[in-house]
C-alpha positions as CSV (number, residue, x, y, z in Angstrom):
1,X,17.6,47.3,17.2
2,X,20.0,44.4,16.6
3,X,19.3,41.8,14.0
4,X,21.1,39.0,12.2
5,X,21.8,39.9,8.6
6,X,24.3,39.0,5.9
7,X,27.2,41.3,4.8
8,X,28.2,41.9,1.2
9,X,30.2,38.7,1.2
10,X,27.2,36.7,2.4
11,X,28.6,36.2,5.9
12,X,26.3,36.1,8.9
13,X,26.7,39.3,11.1
14,X,24.7,41.1,13.8
15,X,24.0,44.7,12.9
16,X,22.0,47.7,14.0
17,X,18.7,48.1,12.1
18,X,15.7,50.4,12.2
19,X,13.0,49.1,14.5
20,X,10.1,48.1,12.2
21,X,6.6,49.5,12.4
22,X,3.5,47.2,12.0
23,X,0.9,47.8,9.3
24,X,-2.8,47.8,9.9
25,X,-3.1,44.0,10.1
26,X,0.4,43.3,11.4
27,X,1.9,42.6,14.8
28,X,5.3,43.8,16.3
29,X,6.8,41.2,18.6
30,X,9.6,41.7,21.1
31,X,11.4,38.5,20.3
32,X,12.5,36.2,23.2
33,X,13.9,33.3,21.2
34,X,14.1,32.0,17.7
35,X,15.3,28.8,16.0
36,X,17.7,28.1,13.2
37,X,16.3,25.9,10.4
38,X,17.7,24.2,7.3
39,X,15.7,26.7,5.3
40,X,17.8,29.5,6.8
41,X,20.9,27.9,5.3
42,X,19.3,27.8,2.0
43,X,18.4,31.5,2.4
44,X,22.1,32.2,3.0
45,X,23.0,30.5,-0.2
46,X,20.5,32.7,-2.0
47,X,22.4,35.9,-1.3
48,X,23.0,39.0,0.8
49,X,19.3,40.1,0.7
50,X,18.1,37.0,2.4
51,X,15.9,37.3,5.5
52,X,17.0,34.9,8.2
53,X,14.9,33.7,11.1
54,X,11.7,32.1,9.8
55,X,10.1,31.8,13.1
56,X,10.2,33.3,16.6
57,X,8.5,33.5,20.0
58,X,8.0,36.5,22.2
59,X,5.8,39.2,23.6
60,X,3.4,41.3,21.5
61,X,4.6,44.9,21.8
62,X,2.4,46.7,19.3
63,X,-0.5,45.8,17.0
64,X,-1.9,47.5,13.9
65,X,-5.3,49.2,14.2
66,X,-7.1,46.3,12.4
67,X,-5.6,43.5,14.5
68,X,-8.1,41.6,16.7
69,X,-6.5,38.2,17.2
70,X,-3.8,39.3,19.8
71,X,-3.1,42.2,22.1
72,X,-0.1,43.9,23.6
73,X,1.5,41.7,26.3
74,X,0.4,38.4,24.8
75,X,2.9,35.5,24.6
76,X,3.0,34.4,21.0
77,X,4.6,32.1,18.4
78,X,4.9,33.6,14.9
79,X,6.2,33.2,11.4
80,X,7.4,36.8,10.7
81,X,8.2,38.3,7.3
82,X,11.0,40.4,8.8
83,X,13.9,38.6,10.5
84,X,13.0,36.4,13.5
85,X,16.7,36.7,14.5
86,X,16.1,40.3,15.7
87,X,15.1,42.1,18.8
88,X,11.8,43.0,17.2
89,X,10.0,41.2,14.4
90,X,6.8,41.9,12.3
91,X,4.3,39.3,11.3
92,X,0.9,39.4,9.7
93,X,-1.9,38.7,12.1
94,X,-2.8,35.4,10.4
95,X,0.6,34.0,11.2
96,X,0.7,35.0,14.9
97,X,-0.5,32.5,17.5
98,X,-1.1,33.1,21.2
99,X,0.7,30.5,23.4
100,X,-0.1,29.5,27.0
101,X,2.2,29.6,29.9
102,X,2.1,25.8,29.8
103,X,4.6,25.9,26.9
104,X,8.0,27.1,28.1
105,X,10.0,29.6,25.9
106,X,12.6,27.0,24.9
107,X,10.0,24.4,23.8
108,X,8.0,27.2,22.0
109,X,11.1,28.4,20.2
110,X,12.1,25.0,19.0
111,X,8.6,24.2,17.8
112,X,7.2,26.5,15.0
113,X,8.7,25.2,11.7
114,X,9.1,21.6,12.7
115,X,5.8,21.0,14.4
116,X,3.6,22.8,11.9
117,X,5.4,21.2,9.0
118,X,5.3,17.7,10.6
119,X,1.6,18.1,11.4
120,X,0.8,19.0,7.8
121,X,2.8,16.1,6.5
122,X,1.2,13.5,8.8
123,X,-2.3,14.8,9.0
124,X,-3.1,16.7,5.8
125,X,-0.7,15.6,3.0
126,X,-0.9,12.0,4.1
127,X,-3.1,11.2,7.1
128,X,-1.2,8.5,8.9
129,X,-3.1,5.4,10.1
130,X,-2.0,2.7,12.5
131,X,-1.7,0.2,9.7
132,X,0.8,2.4,7.8
133,X,4.5,1.4,7.6
134,X,6.9,4.2,7.0
135,X,10.3,5.7,6.3
136,X,11.5,9.1,7.6
137,X,14.6,10.3,5.9
138,X,17.0,12.7,7.8
139,X,15.4,11.2,10.9
140,X,17.7,12.7,13.5
141,X,16.7,16.3,12.6
142,X,14.0,18.4,14.2
143,X,11.4,17.5,11.5
144,X,12.4,13.9,11.4
145,X,12.1,13.3,15.2
146,X,8.8,15.2,15.2
147,X,7.3,13.2,12.4
148,X,8.3,10.0,14.3
149,X,6.7,11.2,17.5
150,X,3.5,12.0,15.7
151,X,3.5,8.6,14.0
152,X,4.1,6.8,17.2
153,X,1.2,8.7,18.9
154,X,-1.0,7.6,16.0
155,X,-0.2,4.0,16.5
156,X,2.1,3.3,13.6
157,X,4.1,0.1,14.4
158,X,6.9,0.1,11.8
159,X,8.8,3.4,11.8
160,X,12.1,3.4,9.9
161,X,14.4,6.3,10.3
162,X,17.4,7.0,8.1
163,X,20.6,8.9,9.0
164,X,23.9,9.7,7.4
165,X,25.8,8.1,10.3
166,X,24.6,5.7,13.0
167,X,26.2,7.9,15.6
168,X,22.8,9.8,15.4
169,X,20.7,6.7,15.8
170,X,20.1,7.2,19.5
171,X,18.1,10.4,18.9
172,X,16.0,8.6,16.3
173,X,15.2,5.7,18.6
174,X,14.4,8.1,21.5
175,X,11.8,9.7,19.3
176,X,10.1,6.4,18.8
177,X,11.6,4.8,15.7
178,X,11.6,1.0,15.5
179,X,14.5,0.8,13.1
180,X,17.4,3.1,12.1
181,X,19.5,2.6,9.0
182,X,22.0,4.6,7.0
183,X,21.2,6.1,3.6
184,X,23.4,3.5,2.0
185,X,21.8,0.5,3.7
186,X,18.1,1.4,4.1
187,X,16.9,-0.1,0.8
188,X,18.2,-3.6,1.5
189,X,17.3,-3.4,5.2
190,X,13.8,-2.1,4.6
191,X,13.0,-5.0,2.2
192,X,14.3,-7.3,4.9
193,X,12.2,-6.0,7.8
194,X,9.1,-5.8,5.6
195,X,9.5,-9.2,4.0
196,X,10.0,-7.6,0.6
197,X,6.7,-5.8,0.7
198,X,8.1,-2.3,1.3
199,X,6.5,0.6,3.1
200,X,3.3,2.4,2.6
201,X,4.7,6.0,3.0
202,X,8.0,7.7,2.7
203,X,8.7,11.2,4.1
204,X,11.6,12.4,1.9
205,X,13.5,15.7,2.6
206,X,16.8,14.5,1.0
207,X,16.0,13.8,-2.7
208,X,18.5,12.6,-5.3
209,X,19.6,9.0,-5.0
210,X,17.7,8.6,-1.7
211,X,14.5,9.2,-3.6
212,X,15.4,6.6,-6.2
213,X,16.1,4.1,-3.5
214,X,12.9,5.0,-1.7
215,X,10.9,4.2,-4.8
216,X,12.5,0.7,-4.8
217,X,10.9,0.1,-1.3
218,X,7.6,1.9,-1.7
219,X,4.8,-0.6,-1.7
220,X,1.9,-0.8,-4.2
221,X,-0.6,2.0,-3.4
222,X,2.1,3.7,-1.4
223,X,2.8,7.4,-1.1
224,X,6.1,9.2,-1.3
225,X,6.1,12.8,-0.1
226,X,9.0,15.1,-1.1
227,X,9.3,18.2,1.0
228,X,12.9,19.3,0.7
229,X,16.1,18.5,-1.1
230,X,18.9,18.5,1.5
231,X,21.2,16.6,-1.0
232,X,20.9,19.4,-3.5
233,X,20.2,16.7,-6.2
234,X,17.2,16.3,-8.4
235,X,14.8,13.4,-8.1
236,X,13.6,11.8,-11.4
237,X,10.2,10.2,-11.7
238,X,8.6,8.5,-14.7
239,X,5.2,7.0,-15.4
240,X,6.7,3.6,-14.7
241,X,7.1,4.6,-11.0
242,X,3.4,5.3,-10.5
243,X,1.2,3.7,-13.2
244,X,0.8,0.0,-12.6
245,X,1.8,0.2,-9.0
246,X,-0.9,2.7,-8.2
247,X,1.6,4.7,-6.2
248,X,1.4,8.5,-5.4
249,X,4.2,11.1,-5.3
250,X,3.3,14.3,-3.6
251,X,5.2,17.6,-3.1
252,X,4.8,20.0,-0.2
253,X,6.4,23.2,0.9
254,X,5.5,24.8,4.2
255,X,7.0,28.1,3.0
256,X,4.8,28.2,0.0
257,X,1.8,27.3,2.2
258,X,2.6,30.2,4.6
259,X,3.0,32.6,1.8
260,X,-0.1,31.8,-0.3
261,X,-2.5,30.0,2.1
262,X,-1.9,31.4,5.6
263,X,-5.5,30.6,6.4
264,X,-4.6,26.9,6.1
265,X,-1.8,27.4,8.6
266,X,-4.3,29.1,11.0
267,X,-6.6,26.2,10.7
268,X,-4.2,23.7,12.2
269,X,-2.6,26.0,14.9
270,X,-4.9,25.0,17.7
271,X,-4.2,21.3,17.1
272,X,-0.4,21.9,17.0
273,X,-0.3,24.0,20.2
274,X,-2.5,21.5,22.0
275,X,0.0,18.8,21.3
276,X,2.7,21.0,22.8
277,X,0.7,22.0,25.8
278,X,-0.1,18.3,26.6
279,X,3.5,17.4,26.0
280,X,2.4,14.9,23.4
281,X,5.2,16.4,21.3
282,X,8.5,17.2,23.0
283,X,11.2,19.0,21.0
284,X,14.8,18.0,21.5
285,X,17.1,21.0,21.8
286,X,20.8,21.0,21.4
287,X,22.4,24.4,22.1
288,X,21.2,27.9,22.7
289,X,23.3,30.8,21.6
290,X,23.0,34.5,22.4
291,X,22.1,36.9,19.6
292,X,25.6,38.3,19.6
293,X,26.9,34.8,18.8
294,X,24.7,34.2,15.8
295,X,27.7,33.6,13.5
296,X,28.9,30.8,15.8
297,X,25.4,29.4,15.9
298,X,25.2,29.2,12.1
299,X,28.6,27.6,11.9
300,X,27.4,24.9,14.3
301,X,24.3,24.2,12.3
302,X,26.3,24.0,9.1
303,X,28.6,21.4,10.7
304,X,25.6,19.1,11.1
305,X,26.8,17.9,14.4
306,X,23.7,18.8,16.3
307,X,20.9,16.3,17.1
308,X,18.3,18.8,18.3
309,X,17.1,22.3,17.6
310,X,19.6,25.1,17.8
311,X,18.2,28.3,19.3
312,X,19.1,32.0,19.5
313,X,18.2,33.8,22.8
314,X,17.3,37.3,21.9
315,X,15.8,38.9,25.0
316,X,16.2,38.6,28.7
317,X,12.4,38.2,28.9
318,X,13.3,34.5,28.4
319,X,14.6,34.2,32.0
């Protein structure tokens, strides 16, 4: 089978690999489509043994003898432990979720990481309420626009999105943001629109200086959630940042949660898929590449010119 891997120089290639066999509680999926995520870029930086393709959608082709959740022929969404950028992928039963025909392949492929992560952030890590005011950093990306949609659905009135360049502002407004500022300007502008009160919650996937500026606009009793570090910089906190102000700083990793608490992921799957079925969440897509063009797809994601999910089409079942 063909799969996206890295060569000895760490370059993205498509190579022939052995078709994997599922274990007793595992599922083999004939992959229709998969998405590219920022976490994949971090995997590339980690070295040639990295597994790319953290999610996929497709058809169940074979199940282990102790699998009861899905059966051969089912349409599914999954978080595989083998590459999702491959003609066949293996996932543990706990991280495979049947999807209805109401969810098209493209929407399903764009959804897994961004919808599950965003739901955790807005419902479990900090349950958003209509009275919240909020900032979403990296707001034009898949996670950013999904968090904004969920916040809008929950009745949040002040939703501030930040971007590196205002050329991406349209995507953020289309998702439902009330304000869009650049990373350089958001601190001053946030204080202006909140009458110097600040916001009650910040969703921070950038870190570094952006985090420091976020703390300057986080209101008393507010919560800052750090769930990535796109800047590659460290964030520094002290007791002064949280003590008298009664503020909370939380960390979250969806990858860690999938690895160590897959049962928690299972618990929210029905809610996430229901949002997609009812089109209460609509994922913006940018470009779809064929598996053979995976190198081009990764170069496009690295350029950061995209404003929606970038997908790989693996199988003609996607017609």
